PAVEXDREN-474527 format. One record per residue: z, y, x of N, C-alpha, C in turn; residue in one letter. Coordinates in steps of 0.05 Angstrom, whole numbers, plus 32768, in hexadecimal, padded with zeros to 4 digits. Atoms other than C-alpha are relative to their C-alpha. Layout:
! PAVEXDREN-474527
+------+---------+--------+-------+----------+---------+------+---------+--------+------+
: n_up : n_north : n_east : ca_up : ca_north : ca_east : c_up : c_north : c_east : rest :
+------+---------+--------+-------+----------+---------+------+---------+--------+------+
:    Z :       Y :      X :     Z :        Y :       X :    Z :       Y :      X :    A :
...
+------+---------+--------+-------+----------+---------+------+---------+--------+------+
This chain:
! PAVEXDREN-474527
+------+---------+--------+-------+----------+---------+------+---------+--------+------+
: n_up : n_north : n_east : ca_up : ca_north : ca_east : c_up : c_north : c_east : rest :
+------+---------+--------+-------+----------+---------+------+---------+--------+------+
: 7FEE :    7FED :   7FEE :  881E :     8972 :    88D0 : 7FEA :    8009 :   8010 :    M :
: 8013 :    7FEE :   7FF8 :  87F7 :     89AD :    88E6 : 8009 :    8011 :   801F :    I :
: 7FE7 :    8006 :   7FEC :  8808 :     89B7 :    8936 : 7FDB :    8025 :   8007 :    V :
: 801A :    7FDB :   7FED :  87E3 :     8A11 :    8940 : 800A :    800F :   8012 :    V :
: 8007 :    7FF8 :   7FEB :  87E6 :     8A24 :    8982 : 7FF1 :    8011 :   8011 :    T :
: 8009 :    7FEE :   7FF7 :  87D4 :     8A66 :    8999 : 7FFF :    8011 :   8013 :    R :
: 8004 :    7FF1 :   7FE4 :  87BA :     8A86 :    89DA : 7FF3 :    801B :   8001 :    F :
: 8008 :    7FEF :   7FEE :  87B2 :     8AC6 :    89FA : 7FFB :    7FFF :   8017 :    Q :
: 8008 :    7FFD :   7FEF :  8784 :     8ABF :    8A2D : 7FFC :    8021 :   800C :    V :
: 8014 :    7FEE :   7FF6 :  876C :     8AF1 :    8A5B : 7FEA :    8001 :   800E :    P :
: 8020 :    8000 :   800E :  8724 :     8AFD :    8A63 : 7FF6 :    7FF1 :   801B :    E :
: 7FFF :    8007 :   7FEC :  872E :     8AEE :    8AAF : 800B :    7FE2 :   8008 :    Q :
: 7FF4 :    8017 :   800D :  874E :     8AAA :    8A9D : 7FFE :    7FEB :   7FF9 :    E :
: 8011 :    8028 :   8013 :  8722 :     8A85 :    8A6C : 7FFB :    7FF1 :   800D :    T :
: 8011 :    8011 :   7FF2 :  86F8 :     8A5E :    8A9C : 8024 :    7FED :   8006 :    E :
: 7FDA :    8014 :   7FF8 :  8743 :     8A3E :    8AB5 : 8006 :    7FF4 :   7FE7 :    A :
: 7FEF :    8018 :   8000 :  8756 :     8A2F :    8A84 : 7FF7 :    7FF4 :   7FE2 :    F :
: 8010 :    8018 :   8014 :  8724 :     8A1E :    8A4F : 7FF8 :    7FD5 :   800F :    V :
: 8007 :    8022 :   7FEA :  8719 :     89E4 :    8A85 : 8023 :    7FF4 :   7FF7 :    A :
: 7FE5 :    801B :   8002 :  876B :     89DD :    8A74 : 7FFF :    7FF3 :   7FE9 :    Q :
: 7FF0 :    8006 :   8017 :  876C :     89E2 :    8A35 : 7FED :    7FDE :   7FFA :    A :
: 8017 :    8014 :   7FFF :  8724 :     89A9 :    8A36 : 800E :    7FE6 :   800C :    E :
: 7FF2 :    801C :   7FE5 :  8757 :     8975 :    8A67 : 8012 :    7FFD :   7FE2 :    A :
: 7FE5 :    8010 :   800F :  8793 :     897B :    8A2F : 7FF6 :    7FFB :   7FEF :    A :
: 8010 :    8000 :   8003 :  875E :     8976 :    89FB : 8000 :    7FE2 :   7FF2 :    I :
: 8002 :    8013 :   7FF9 :  8752 :     893E :    8A16 : 800E :    7FE4 :   7FFF :    G :
: 7FE8 :    8009 :   7FF7 :  878E :     891D :    8A26 : 8009 :    7FFA :   7FDE :    V :
: 7FEE :    7FFD :   8020 :  87AB :     892F :    89D6 : 7FE8 :    7FE9 :   7FEC :    L :
: 8018 :    8012 :   8010 :  8763 :     8909 :    89B5 : 8005 :    7FDE :   8000 :    R :
: 7FEE :    8026 :   7FFC :  8781 :     88C7 :    89CE : 8019 :    7FF9 :   7FFF :    Q :
: 7FE3 :    7FFE :   8003 :  87C2 :     88C9 :    89AC : 7FFF :    7FF8 :   7FDE :    R :
: 8001 :    8001 :   8016 :  87CF :     88AB :    8973 : 800B :    8016 :   7FEE :    G :
: 7FF4 :    7FE2 :   800C :  87D8 :     88D1 :    8934 : 7FF1 :    8019 :   7FF4 :    G :
: 8010 :    7FF6 :   7FFD :  87AF :     8904 :    894A : 7FE2 :    7FFB :   7FD9 :    L :
: 8012 :    8008 :   8021 :  8781 :     890E :    88FE : 7FE1 :    8021 :   800A :    R :
: 8018 :    7FFA :   7FF3 :  8757 :     8948 :    8926 : 800B :    8017 :   7FFD :    S :
: 8002 :    7FF4 :   7FE3 :  8757 :     897E :    8959 : 7FE5 :    801C :   8000 :    L :
: 800C :    7FEA :   7FF7 :  873B :     89C7 :    895D : 8000 :    800E :   8015 :    D :
: 7FF2 :    7FED :   7FF0 :  872C :     89EF :    8999 : 7FE9 :    801C :   7FFB :    F :
: 8009 :    7FED :   8007 :  8717 :     8A34 :    898B : 8003 :    8021 :   800F :    A :
: 7FF3 :    7FEC :   7FFA :  8718 :     8A81 :    899C : 7FF1 :    8019 :   7FE4 :    R :
: 8002 :    7FE0 :   801C :  871F :     8AC2 :    8971 : 7FED :    800C :   8001 :    N :
: 8014 :    7FF5 :   800A :  86E9 :     8AE0 :    895B : 7FF7 :    801E :   800D :    L :
: 7FF3 :    7FDF :   7FF3 :  86FE :     8B29 :    895D : 800C :    800D :   8016 :    D :
: 7FF6 :    7FF7 :   7FD9 :  872C :     8B27 :    89A2 : 7FFF :    7FD3 :   800B :    E :
: 8011 :    800F :   7FF4 :  8713 :     8AFA :    89CC : 8012 :    7FFB :   8019 :    Q :
: 7FDB :    8014 :   7FEB :  875C :     8AEC :    89F2 : 8009 :    7FE6 :   7FE9 :    E :
: 7FEA :    800D :   800F :  8773 :     8ACD :    89C0 : 7FF2 :    7FDB :   7FF9 :    L :
: 8002 :    801B :   8007 :  876E :     8A7B :    89B7 : 800B :    7FF2 :   7FE8 :    W :
: 7FF0 :    800F :   801D :  8773 :     8A46 :    8985 : 8003 :    7FE3 :   800C :    T :
: 8007 :    8027 :   8009 :  877D :     89F8 :    8989 : 8015 :    7FFD :   7FEB :    I :
: 8007 :    7FFC :   801A :  8790 :     89EC :    8949 : 800D :    7FD4 :   7FFA :    T :
: 8009 :    8022 :   800C :  87A1 :     8996 :    8938 : 8015 :    7FF4 :   7FE9 :    A :
: 7FF6 :    8016 :   8014 :  87B8 :     896D :    88FE : 8007 :    7FDC :   8012 :    R :
: 7FEC :    8018 :   7FF3 :  87E7 :     892D :    890F : 800A :    7FEF :   7FE1 :    W :
: 7FF0 :    8003 :   801F :  87FE :     8901 :    88D6 : 801B :    7FFE :   7FFE :    D :
: 7FE4 :    7FFB :   8004 :  8846 :     8910 :    88E5 : 8008 :    8009 :   801A :    D :
: 7FF2 :    7FF5 :   7FE5 :  886F :     8937 :    8912 : 8017 :    7FEB :   8010 :    V :
: 7FF7 :    800F :   7FE5 :  8889 :     88FE :    8940 : 7FDD :    7FEC :   800E :    G :
: 8019 :    8003 :   7FEA :  8837 :     88ED :    894F : 7FFC :    8013 :   800F :    S :
: 800C :    7FEA :   7FEB :  8831 :     8934 :    896D : 8019 :    8003 :   8011 :    Y :
: 7FEF :    7FFD :   7FE3 :  887E :     892B :    8999 : 7FF6 :    7FF0 :   800E :    R :
: 8008 :    8023 :   7FDE :  8861 :     88E4 :    89B2 : 7FE8 :    8008 :   800F :    R :
: 8016 :    7FF3 :   8000 :  881D :     8905 :    89B9 : 8001 :    8002 :   8019 :    A :
: 7FF0 :    7FE8 :   7FE9 :  8842 :     893C :    89E9 : 800D :    7FF1 :   8018 :    L :
: 7FF6 :    800F :   7FED :  8865 :     88FB :    8A16 : 7FF3 :    7FFF :   800F :    S :
: 800E :    8009 :   7FEC :  8858 :     88D8 :    8A4F : 7FEE :    8013 :   8017 :    G :
: 7FFF :    7FF0 :   7FED :  883F :     88EC :    8A86 : 7FF2 :    8018 :   8009 :    I :
: 801A :    7FF2 :   8002 :  87F6 :     88FD :    8A84 : 8000 :    801A :   7FE4 :    E :
: 8010 :    7FE0 :   8000 :  87FD :     892B :    8A4E : 801B :    8015 :   8005 :    S :
: 7FF1 :    7FF1 :   7FE4 :  883F :     8949 :    8A77 : 7FFA :    800B :   8011 :    R :
: 8005 :    7FFE :   7FEA :  881D :     8951 :    8AA7 : 7FE9 :    8015 :   7FFF :    S :
: 801C :    7FF6 :   8000 :  87D8 :     8970 :    8A85 : 8005 :    8019 :   7FF0 :    V :
: 7FFA :    7FFA :   801A :  87F1 :     8985 :    8A3D : 8012 :    8016 :   8001 :    V :
: 7FEF :    7FE3 :   8006 :  882D :     89AF :    8A3C : 8002 :    800C :   801A :    V :
: 8002 :    7FDC :   7FE7 :  881C :     89D6 :    8A87 : 7FE9 :    8014 :   7FE8 :    P :
: 8011 :    7FF8 :   8014 :  87E7 :     89E8 :    8A4C : 8013 :    8014 :   7FED :    L :
: 7FEF :    7FFA :   8014 :  8816 :     89EF :    8A14 : 8013 :    801F :   8003 :    L :
: 7FF0 :    7FEF :   7FF8 :  8841 :     8A1D :    8A3D : 7FFD :    8020 :   8009 :    S :
: 8010 :    7FE0 :   8004 :  880F :     8A5F :    8A42 : 8000 :    8010 :   7FE5 :    R :
: 7FFD :    7FFF :   8018 :  8816 :     8A57 :    89F6 : 800D :    8025 :   7FEF :    A :
: 7FE8 :    7FF0 :   8015 :  882A :     8A96 :    89D5 : 8011 :    7FF5 :   7FFC :    I :
: 7FDA :    8002 :   800E :  8877 :     8A90 :    89B9 : 8005 :    8001 :   7FE6 :    D :
: 7FFA :    8003 :   801E :  8871 :     8A81 :    8968 : 8004 :    7FE5 :   7FF9 :    E :
: 8001 :    8016 :   8009 :  8882 :     8A44 :    894B : 7FEA :    7FF5 :   8002 :    P :
: 8015 :    8012 :   7FFA :  884A :     8A0E :    8949 : 7FF5 :    7FE2 :   7FEC :    T :
: 8000 :    800C :   8003 :  8853 :     89E6 :    891A : 800A :    8003 :   7FDF :    A :
: 7FF2 :    8003 :   8018 :  884D :     89DD :    88CE : 7FF4 :    7FE3 :   7FED :    Y :
: 7FF5 :    801F :   800D :  884D :     89AB :    8890 : 7FF7 :    8005 :   7FE3 :    E :
: 8004 :    7FFD :   8025 :  883B :     89AA :    884D : 801B :    800A :   7FF6 :    D :
: 7FD9 :    7FEB :   8008 :  887A :     89D9 :    8825 : 800A :    7FE2 :   7FF6 :    P :
: 7FEE :    8011 :   800A :  887E :     899A :    87FF : 8004 :    7FEA :   8001 :    H :
: 7FEC :    8017 :   7FE7 :  8897 :     896B :    883B : 800E :    800F :   800C :    L :
: 7FEB :    7FEE :   7FF7 :  88BB :     89A7 :    8854 : 801C :    7FFC :   7FEE :    V :
: 7FF8 :    7FFD :   800C :  8901 :     89A2 :    8845 : 8010 :    800C :   800F :    G :
: 7FEA :    7FEE :   7FF1 :  8947 :     89C5 :    885D : 8000 :    7FF4 :   8022 :    P :
: 8003 :    7FF4 :   7FD7 :  8940 :     89DB :    88AD : 8026 :    7FFF :   8009 :    N :
: 7FE9 :    8008 :   8009 :  8985 :     89B0 :    88B6 : 7FFF :    7FF5 :   8016 :    L :
: 7FEA :    8016 :   7FD9 :  89A7 :     899D :    8905 : 8001 :    7FDC :   7FFC :    A :
: 7FFF :    801A :   7FFC :  89A7 :     8952 :    890B : 801B :    7FFA :   8003 :    R :
: 7FE7 :    8010 :   8004 :  89E6 :     892C :    88E3 : 8008 :    801C :   7FF3 :    G :
: 7FF6 :    7FF1 :   8012 :  89EF :     896F :    88B4 : 8001 :    7FFA :   7FEA :    S :
: 8000 :    800C :   801B :  89F9 :     895E :    886C : 7FF1 :    801E :   7FF5 :    V :
: 8006 :    7FDB :   800A :  89CA :     8991 :    8840 : 8014 :    800D :   7FF5 :    P :
: 7FF0 :    7FF7 :   8013 :  89F1 :     89BF :    8812 : 7FF8 :    7FEE :   7FDE :    P :
: 8014 :    800C :   8014 :  89F2 :     89A4 :    87CF : 7FF6 :    8015 :   7FE6 :    F :
: 8012 :    7FEE :   8007 :  89CC :     89C6 :    8795 : 8010 :    7FFE :   7FE8 :    A :
: 7FE8 :    7FFC :   800F :  89F6 :     89E7 :    8762 : 7FE9 :    7FF5 :   7FDE :    P :
+------+---------+--------+-------+----------+---------+------+---------+--------+------+
């Protein structure tokens, strides 16, 4: 599973944002199921940043966000993210997006 989280950070907030992001990255790197994590700044629009992480599965990612340390360090950073979907998966592994307990439609 890939999680792409983007941020738009005004120039005057860059130093504080980087410190907050590095602290959150430190917490995430300690979590089970993390395969890789990249922190980057956009080359063309300097206010755009991303944290891109690869996880074993969605459960690993969700567990990484639980616990007091993640809730006090990682979640506040994520609250600054651009409001857009962040989770991606191999298209061969993604089925229909159904509510829990619902029955998938029958194929004709």
